[in-house]
N, C-alpha and C positions, 0 to 999 in steps of 0.2 A: 680833239675836243670831245667831251663827254656829253651825250644827249641826256637831257632831263626828261623823264617820263612823267607826264601829267596824267593823274588818274582820271579815267572817264567818269562823268557823272552818270548814274543809272538813269535810264530812260523810262523805266517802269517802276512806278511807285506802288507799294502794297495797298494803298487806298484806291487805286484805279480799279474799275470793274473789268470783268472778263471782256465785256463788249467794248470798253474803251481800248483795251490792249489790242484786241483782234482788229478793231476798225483802224487803228493807227499802224499796226504792224501785222499785216495779214499772215506773214510767215509763222507767227506764234500759234496759230490754230493747230498746227501739227504737234506742238508741245502739249497743249491741252489734251489732244487725242492720245498721246502716249501715257498720260496720267489716268485714262479711263479704267484701265485694269486695276490700278490701285484704289481708285475712288469707287468703283463699282457701278458707275453710271456716266453718261455723257455730260461732262462739265459744261460744255457749250450749250447744251439743251436745258440743263437743270439749274445752272448757276450763272447764267449770262449777265445778270444784273447785280451779282454779288462782287464785293471787292476781292482782290487776290488774297488779302489777309483772311477774310471770312471763308473763302474757298479752302485755304490751307487748314484752317481749324475744322471746318465742316467735314472734310474728307481725311483728316489726319495726315496731311502732307507737311513736309518740312518747308517752311516759308522761304528760307534762304536758298534752298536747293531749287525750288520752283522759280524764284526770281532769277537765279543764275541761269537756269535752263532757258527761260524766256529771253533774257538779255543775250545769251549765246545765239539763239535763233535769229535775232535781229542782226547780229554781226557788227561789222564796223561801219 
């Protein structure tokens, strides 16, 4: 019998704020910390109330990559 893989719905939406994401999924804080070198500042300190979409634009981050990294940190 062949298993049918049902794609997982993303748990993190680009319109969620950094605070929303970290408060729901504490393990994502480490992901934001890894982006500090690229952003040049502490995202958790300076963009806590910005959406993930705004953060990606503000710091020149690739939105899809950031979302994938955050989802990966959450795991299954």
